[in-house]
N, C-alpha and C positions, 0 to 999 in steps of 0.2 A: 272389336272382339271383347266378349265378356271377360272380366277379370275375377278370378276365384281366390278366396281367402279361407283360412281355417283357424278356429279358435285354439289357443295354445293349450288349454286344459285337456284337449282331446288326447294329448300324448302323455298325460299323467306324469310319472316319474322318469320318463326317458331323459337322458342327457340332452341338453338344449341343442347341441350341435347335431346329434343324431336325428332329433325331431325336425330340425330345419332342413337338413340334407334330404330326408325322406320327403318332406312337403315339397321342396323344390323339384326333386326328381319326378314327383307325381304331376307337377304342373301348376301348383299353387304359386301365386306371386304376392299374396297378402297374408299377414300374420296378425290376428286379433288377440289382444291380451286381456286376460282376467287378472286384475291387479294382485289377487291373493296368491297367484302363482309366483309372484316376485316377493311379496311379503303381505301378511294379513293386515298390516298397517302401512299404507302407502307413504306415510310420513317418514318411515324408517328406511325407505329405499334411497340410498345416498346418491348424490350427483354422479359420482364415479361409477356406481352400479348401473345407473340409468344409461350413461354413456356407453359402457361396455356392452350392455344388453342390446342397445340399438345397433351398435357397430357389428355385433355378432350376427344379428338377424340380417342386416343389410349385406354382410359378407357372403351370404348364401343366395343373394339376389332377390330377397323378399323385402317388402315394405311393411312396417308396422302401421296398420290402418287406423287403430284406435283401441279403445277399452270397452269392455262390457262386464257384467256382474260387478257393477261399481261398488256396491255396499256389501257384497257377500262376504261372510266370515268376519264382519266387523261388529262391534257392540257400541251402543249408545247413540246410534244415528237413526233418524226416521224422517220421512218426507212429509207426511200428512198430519202428524200429531199436533194437538193443541199446545203442547209444551213448547213455549217459545225458546227456552234455553236449549232444548234438544234440536230444534230446527236451526238455531244459530250455529250449534256445533256441527250439524250436518252440512250447512252451507260452507262453513270453514273447511270441512273435509273435502267437499266438492272442489273448492278452490285448489286444494293440494292435488286432487285427481286431474284437474285441468292442467296444472303445471307438469304433472307426470306424463300426461298424454302428449303435451307439447314437447317435452324433453325426449320422448321416444320417437317423435316424428309423426304421431298420429293426428287425425283430423276429426274424429267422431267419438262420442262417448254414449254408449247405448244404456239408457236408463230403464232397467228391468227391476231386479232386486225386490221381488214381491214382499218378502218378509219385512223389509224396511220401508214399505209404503202402504201396506194394508190398513184399512180403516178399523179402528177399535169400535167397540159397541156403543161408545158415547159420541161417535163422530159421524155426522151426516155426510152424504156425498158432496153437498154444496160446500161444507166446511173443508172437506178433504181437498176439493178443487182450489178453494181460496188459499189454504195454507201452503199447498205445494206450488201454486202459481207464484205466491209471494216469494218463496224460497228460490225458485228457479229464476225469477225476474232479477233477483239480487246478484245473479252470476253474470249478467249481461256484459259488464265492463271487462271482467276477466276472460270470458269467452271470446270477446272481440279482440282483445289484446293478444291472445294466444292463437287466434284463428281456429278455434275448436267449436264444433257444434254438438249439442246434446240431442239425441234421438229418443223420443218417447216411445217406449215399447209396450204395446198392449199385450196382455197375457190372459189366457183363458181362465174361467172360474175355478178350475182345479188348482190353479196356482195362487189365487187370491181374490180379493173383492174390490180392487181399485184398478181402473183402466183395463177393463176386460175386452174392449173392442176398439177398433180404429176410430169409430165415431166418437167414443168417449175421449180418446186422446185428442181429437180435433177440438172438442169442446174445451178441454183444459188448455190447449194451445191458444185458444182465443182469449184467455185470461192472462197469458204470460207476456210481459213487456220485454221481448227480446227478439232480435232477428236471427238468433243463433240456435233456435230450437226447431227441430223437424220431427219426422215420423220414421220409426223403424217398424218394418213388417217381418213377421216370423211365420213360416208355414205351419209349424205345429200349433201356434196360437191361433192363427186365422182359421184353422180347421175346426175350432170350437165355435165359430160364429155361424149363424144360420145362412148368411150370404155366401155364395160361391167365392173361392179364393181369388179367381181372376177378376171378379166384379169388385172386390175390396181393393185390389191393386189399382184398377182403373179409377175407382172413386177417389182414391187418395194419392194418385201419382203426382199431383201438383206440389205435395210437400213431403214426399217420401225421400229420405236421404240414406237409408241403409236397409239391408235385406239379409235375413238368415234363412238358409236352406236346411231343412230337416223334415222329419215325419212325425205324425202324432204318436207313433210307437217309440219315440224318443231316440231313434237312430237317425242315420243320415238319409239324404235324398236317394230314392230308388230302393230303399230297404223296407218299404211298407206299401200301403195301398195308394198313396198319393201319386198321381201322374204329373210329372214335372214338365212334360212337353208343353201343355197349354200355359203353365206358369211362366216358363222361360220365354215363350213367344209373347206373352202379355207384357213382360218386362221390356222386351224390345219394342213392342207396339207403342207403349206409352213413353218411350224415350228415356227409360231409366239408365243412367250412365254410371251408377255406383257399383259397389262390390256385391257379389253373391258369396256370402261367407257361411261356411259349414259350421253348425253348432249342434252337437249331439249331447245326450244325457245318459244314454245306456252304453257303457263302454265294454260290455261283455264280449263283443266280437274282437276286441283288440284294436289298438290304435291304427295299425297299418291297414287292416281291412276296412275300417270305418273311413279312413282318409282316401284310400284307393277307390273303393266302390262309390263313394260320394262324388268325387270329381269326375269319375267315368260317366256317371249319370248326367251330371251337369254339362259336361262337354258334349255328350251325345244329344241331349235335348237342345242345347244351344246351336249345334251344328245343323239341326233339322228345321230351325226357325226360318 
């Protein structure tokens, strides 16, 4: 049976216990964490705070599956820059995020954060690939020690100018010297590619390790034009065993409706597979 998760920023300023109780009642069993919801600087999240947060989530029957928005709301970090000192600082911060993910019981870190990876005017695509591959390769030992995997997240051109397609992410992965890097696929992002979503999933199922369910209208699954029936069937067909995690960007409908309508769609489509 497919397991469904939801990203914690969906609930905004709700008290944590209320958000977790609601998510559990709706049928979610996974909780995906944007680090800035704990602190805009992960280094300031103390060991006791990490322990308490994990215990609170687990007390409601949910598992923290990992982190996303890894560099959102941070300053001084960048993945592709030519500035070696900035890349070194970024690598050190990733090391802290790996520890945070491990402390929370998570297993995957979704690498999106377009503002901290976009290419500057002076940076060729080849240089961006080389610089980011070097940085990510340096994390191999820490990832292995903590049993964490990084999931490269392609994002459409409206978000940035680096890793816009799953094919581009695969090319980058070929330069990374690590067994702990895989692919994250996001429905909103895949909708910007010329290839049908189900074909992208089939083409990259061999290294896909995480999946976000949403719509190009920035709301949840079932709240726009995308038909999730074929998508959920394809995930089953290719043997994807990971989480289907709801991530939205337009919160205007309110957290409860977003969470409830999203999982209703995913359950219905999964049941018909």
